[in-house]
C-alpha positions as CSV (number, residue, x, y, z in Angstrom):
1,M,137.9,98.4,167.6
2,F,140.9,99.4,165.5
3,Y,142.1,99.0,161.9
4,H,145.4,97.3,161.3
5,D,147.9,99.3,159.4
6,A,150.9,97.2,158.4
7,E,152.9,100.3,157.4
8,D,152.4,102.2,160.6
9,R,155.8,101.7,162.1
10,E,154.9,103.5,165.4
11,N,152.2,101.0,166.1
12,L,154.1,97.8,165.3
13,V,155.9,95.7,167.9
14,Y,158.8,93.3,167.2
15,L,158.5,90.2,169.3
16,G,161.7,88.5,168.2
17,K,162.5,85.3,166.3
18,T,161.2,81.8,166.5
19,P,163.5,78.8,166.8
20,S,163.5,78.5,163.0
21,G,164.4,82.2,162.6
22,Y,161.0,83.5,161.6
23,E,160.6,87.1,162.7
24,V,157.3,88.1,164.4
25,E,156.1,91.7,164.2
26,L,152.5,92.5,165.2
27,N,150.1,95.4,165.8
28,K,150.8,97.1,169.1
29,F,147.2,97.3,170.1
30,A,146.7,93.6,169.6
31,I,149.7,92.9,171.8
32,E,149.1,95.4,174.6
33,S,145.3,95.0,174.9
34,D,144.0,93.1,178.0
35,L,142.0,90.8,175.7
36,L,142.1,90.4,171.9
37,I,138.9,88.8,170.5
38,Y,139.2,87.7,166.9
39,V,136.1,86.6,164.9
40,N,137.0,84.5,161.8
41,T,135.2,82.5,159.1
42,F,137.1,79.2,158.5
43,S,137.5,78.4,154.8
44,S,139.5,75.2,153.8
45,G,142.9,74.6,155.3
46,F,144.1,78.0,154.2
47,S,142.4,80.2,156.9
48,G,141.9,80.1,160.6
49,G,144.3,79.4,163.4
50,W,147.2,81.7,163.8
51,K,146.8,83.1,160.3
52,S,144.3,85.5,161.7
53,I,146.9,87.0,164.0
54,N,150.2,86.4,162.3
55,V,149.0,87.5,158.9
56,G,145.9,89.7,159.6
57,L,147.6,91.7,162.3
58,A,151.3,91.4,161.1
59,S,153.7,93.3,158.9
60,W,155.6,92.2,155.8
61,R,158.6,91.5,158.1
62,S,156.6,88.5,159.4
63,I,154.5,87.7,156.4
64,R,157.5,87.3,154.1
65,H,158.5,84.1,155.8
66,H,155.4,82.1,154.8
67,H,153.8,83.9,151.9
68,K,155.8,82.2,149.2
69,P,154.6,80.1,146.2
70,D,155.8,76.8,147.6
71,I,154.3,77.4,151.1
72,M,150.9,78.9,150.5
73,S,148.4,76.0,150.7
74,M,144.7,75.3,151.2
75,T,145.2,71.6,152.0
76,L,143.4,70.0,155.0
77,G,146.3,67.7,155.4
78,R,149.8,68.7,156.4
79,N,150.0,72.4,155.8
80,L,153.4,74.0,155.8
81,L,151.9,77.5,155.9
82,H,150.2,76.8,159.2
83,E,153.2,74.9,160.6
84,I,155.1,78.2,160.3
85,L,152.2,80.2,161.6
86,N,151.9,77.9,164.6
87,E,155.6,78.3,165.4
88,M,155.1,82.0,165.3
89,G,152.0,81.6,167.5
90,A,154.0,79.8,170.1
91,L,156.3,82.9,170.3
92,V,153.3,85.2,170.6
93,K,151.9,83.2,173.5
94,E,155.3,83.2,175.2
95,K,155.6,87.0,174.8
96,V,152.0,88.1,175.2
97,G,150.4,85.4,177.4
98,S,148.3,82.4,176.4
99,N,145.1,83.8,177.9
100,K,145.1,87.2,176.2
101,I,143.9,86.1,172.8
102,F,140.3,84.7,172.4
103,K,139.3,83.2,169.1
104,I,135.7,82.8,167.7
105,E,135.9,80.4,164.8
106,T,132.9,79.9,162.4
107,L,132.5,77.3,159.7
108,L,130.0,78.0,156.9
109,S,127.5,75.4,155.7
110,N,127.1,77.4,152.5
111,P,127.9,81.0,151.5
112,F,124.9,82.3,153.5
113,Q,124.6,80.1,156.5
114,V,126.9,79.4,159.6
115,G,127.0,75.7,160.3
116,K,129.2,75.6,163.4
117,I,130.9,78.0,165.9
118,W,133.8,77.3,168.3
119,A,135.3,79.7,170.8
120,G,138.4,79.6,172.9
121,D,142.1,78.9,172.4
122,I,143.4,79.5,168.8
123,D,145.0,76.1,168.4
124,T,142.0,74.2,169.9
125,V,139.3,75.8,167.8
126,R,141.3,75.4,164.6
127,N,141.8,71.7,165.3
128,E,138.1,71.3,166.0
129,A,137.2,73.0,162.7
130,L,139.8,70.9,160.7
131,S,138.5,67.7,162.3
132,L,134.9,68.5,161.2
133,M,135.9,69.5,157.7
134,R,138.0,66.3,157.3
135,K,134.9,64.2,158.1
136,H,132.9,65.9,155.4
137,Q,135.5,66.6,152.7
138,K,138.0,64.2,151.3
139,L,141.5,65.2,150.6
140,R,141.8,66.2,147.0
141,R,144.3,63.4,146.2
142,E,141.7,60.9,147.5
143,I,139.0,62.0,145.1
144,V,140.4,60.6,141.8
145,N,143.2,58.1,141.1
146,R,144.1,59.1,137.5
147,K,145.3,62.0,135.4
148,F,143.5,63.7,132.5
149,D,144.5,65.4,129.3
150,I,141.9,68.2,129.5
151,I,140.7,69.8,132.6
152,C,137.7,72.2,132.3
153,Y,135.9,74.2,135.0
154,G,133.9,77.4,135.4
155,V,135.1,80.3,137.5
156,P,132.4,82.1,139.6
157,A,132.2,85.9,139.8
158,W,133.5,85.5,143.4
159,S,136.6,86.5,145.3
160,P,137.2,87.2,149.0
161,Y,139.0,90.4,147.8
162,A,136.0,91.6,145.8
163,A,133.2,91.4,148.3
164,F,132.2,95.0,147.9
165,T,133.4,95.7,144.4
166,S,133.6,93.9,141.0
167,M,135.9,91.2,139.7
168,N,138.8,92.3,137.6
169,P,140.7,90.1,135.1
170,F,143.5,89.4,137.5
171,L,141.2,88.1,140.2
172,A,139.1,86.1,137.7
173,V,141.9,84.3,135.9
174,I,144.7,84.1,138.5
175,S,143.5,84.6,142.0
176,T,140.2,82.8,141.8
177,G,140.6,80.8,138.6
178,L,144.0,79.2,139.1
179,G,144.1,79.8,142.9
180,Y,140.9,79.3,144.9
181,M,139.2,77.2,142.2
182,G,142.3,75.5,140.8
183,G,143.3,73.2,143.6
184,M,142.2,70.0,141.7
185,V,144.6,70.9,138.8
186,N,147.5,69.7,141.0
187,V,145.7,66.4,141.4
188,V,144.2,65.5,138.0
189,A,146.4,67.3,135.4
190,K,149.1,65.6,133.4
191,E,152.2,67.6,132.7
192,S,151.0,68.1,129.1
193,S,147.4,68.9,130.1
194,T,145.3,71.7,128.7
195,V,143.4,73.6,131.4
196,I,140.3,75.4,130.3
197,L,138.9,78.2,132.5
198,A,135.4,79.5,131.6
199,Y,134.8,83.1,132.7
200,P,133.3,86.2,130.9
201,V,136.5,88.3,131.4
202,E,135.8,92.0,130.9
203,D,138.2,94.9,130.6
204,R,136.9,96.1,134.0
205,W,139.1,97.5,136.8
206,D,138.4,99.0,140.2
207,D,141.5,101.2,140.4
208,F,140.4,102.7,143.7
209,H,140.7,99.5,145.7
210,F,143.2,97.8,143.5
211,P,145.4,100.6,142.3
212,N,148.3,98.5,140.9
213,Y,146.4,95.4,139.7
214,R,146.0,96.8,136.1
215,E,149.7,97.8,136.1
216,V,150.9,94.3,137.0
217,W,148.5,92.7,134.5
218,E,149.6,94.9,131.6
219,K,153.3,95.5,132.4
220,I,154.7,92.6,134.5
221,L,152.7,89.6,133.2
222,P,153.6,90.1,129.6
223,E,157.3,90.0,130.7
224,T,157.0,87.0,133.0
225,K,154.4,84.7,134.5
226,D,157.0,83.2,136.9
227,P,155.7,84.0,140.4
228,Y,159.2,83.2,141.9
229,Y,160.8,85.8,139.6
230,I,158.0,88.3,140.3
231,L,158.4,87.9,144.1
232,E,162.1,88.4,143.9
233,H,162.2,91.4,141.6
234,Y,159.1,93.4,142.5
235,V,158.6,93.3,146.2
236,E,161.1,96.1,147.0
237,Y,159.9,98.2,144.1
238,Y,156.3,98.2,145.4
239,L,157.4,98.7,149.0
240,K,159.0,101.9,147.9
241,R,156.0,103.2,146.0
242,D,154.9,105.9,148.4
243,D,151.9,106.7,146.2
244,L,150.6,103.2,146.6
245,I,151.5,102.9,150.3
246,H,149.6,106.2,150.9
247,R,146.5,104.8,149.2
248,Y,146.7,101.6,151.2
249,R,147.0,103.6,154.5
250,F,144.5,106.4,153.9
251,E,142.3,105.6,150.9
252,F,141.1,102.0,151.4
253,A,143.3,100.4,148.8
254,F,144.8,97.0,149.0
255,H,148.5,96.9,150.0
256,P,150.7,97.1,146.9
257,L,152.2,93.7,147.7
258,H,148.8,92.1,147.6
259,V,148.8,91.7,143.9
260,I,152.4,90.3,144.0
261,L,151.3,87.6,146.4
262,G,148.2,87.1,144.1
263,T,150.5,85.9,141.3
264,F,151.5,82.7,143.2
265,P,148.8,80.5,141.5
266,L,150.7,81.1,138.3
267,K,153.1,78.4,139.5
268,K,150.5,75.9,138.1
269,L,151.5,77.0,134.6
270,K,154.8,75.0,135.2
271,Q,152.8,71.9,135.9
272,I,150.6,71.9,132.8
273,G,150.9,72.2,129.0
274,E,148.6,75.1,128.3
275,L,146.0,77.3,129.8
276,I,143.0,78.6,127.8
277,V,140.4,81.1,129.0
278,A,137.1,80.4,127.3
279,A,134.2,82.7,126.6
280,P,135.6,86.1,127.6
281,V,133.5,89.2,126.9
282,D,136.7,91.1,125.8
283,G,139.5,88.9,124.6
284,S,141.8,91.9,124.1
285,V,142.3,92.3,127.9
286,L,143.7,88.7,127.9
287,D,145.9,89.6,125.0
288,R,147.5,92.4,127.0
289,A,148.6,90.0,129.7
290,G,149.6,87.2,127.3
291,F,146.9,84.7,128.0
292,S,145.3,82.4,125.3
293,W,141.6,82.5,124.8
294,V,138.8,81.3,122.6
295,E,135.2,82.3,122.1
296,S,133.5,79.3,123.8
297,V,134.1,76.2,126.0
298,E,133.2,74.0,123.0
299,E,135.8,75.6,120.9
300,A,138.4,75.2,123.6
301,I,137.6,71.5,124.1
302,E,137.6,70.9,120.3
303,Y,141.0,72.5,120.0
304,A,142.4,70.6,123.0
305,M,141.1,67.3,121.7
306,R,142.8,67.9,118.3
307,K,146.0,68.7,120.2
308,H,146.0,65.6,122.4
309,G,144.8,63.1,119.8
310,R,143.0,59.9,120.1
311,N,142.0,58.5,123.5
312,T,141.9,62.0,125.0
313,T,140.6,62.0,128.5
314,V,138.5,65.0,129.8
315,A,137.7,66.0,133.3
316,C,135.0,68.5,134.2
317,I,135.5,69.8,137.7
318,N,132.5,70.7,139.7
319,N,133.7,73.8,141.6
320,P,133.7,74.7,144.4
321,A,133.1,71.9,146.7
322,A,133.3,74.4,149.6
323,F,129.9,75.8,148.5
324,S,128.0,72.5,148.5
325,R,128.7,71.1,152.0
326,T,126.1,70.9,154.8
327,F,127.3,70.5,158.4
């Protein structure tokens, strides 16, 4: 067993460029081992497949090609993220060998129970997982055939990045709220819609594992909530922050670019009229980042209905569908 270090230049190997010009750089131990066995939990169309290798064992040199606001996607349909990853995977197989990477793919029935396991070739097991998920879960655009003025949903105290720590405001509102739980916003929201997120946001930060999350929340987000601007102007700054790189490499912190990539769900703000966070424990922490908030869901809906006028339509999203399937 080894731990991947995306900043350990001596243990990264550059494999070259794909036909589309995507550079592939991976962990040396993954490439030079006789057999790489990767165990993964499949979650929506976002995970699985070559993402395990070409993200999980890659460097920013590779990741920068597909981790962009317009490419990152959780769709079970055509997924541009995985199209790029598959092209990179073809290069990995060409350079490393098709029989040197063995994938064990699991699909959960619920957060506590494994429903199905596949093992073998990366492309084959991902396709099997996708096929089963498509049988049990409609594409989001097939669920409803209309748009709504008000979209309301609760946000759970859950994040794949906070498994052994607490939720911070960034994870609650942006990463989980607009990101993992916000997929239906693209489908059901009008351009003028009001989106209401219900979560008891607290001024609570784990600066050990997330050393620059509070900094981005309080210094960058008040300046801009445009993820395209943030990606363009802050990547190099954080790549040069030796203090944060050191904490990532030697003190169990997330990579300093992790929070930058976490801003991508903010692109939904360009698609809607207004975002309101309902029922925070401490509204002042939302003020510091420039987010609107009210004391309760009822107050938020009342405000939005006055704003949208007569014949207002309201959608309450039961999130997340991923936690209510049984295979």
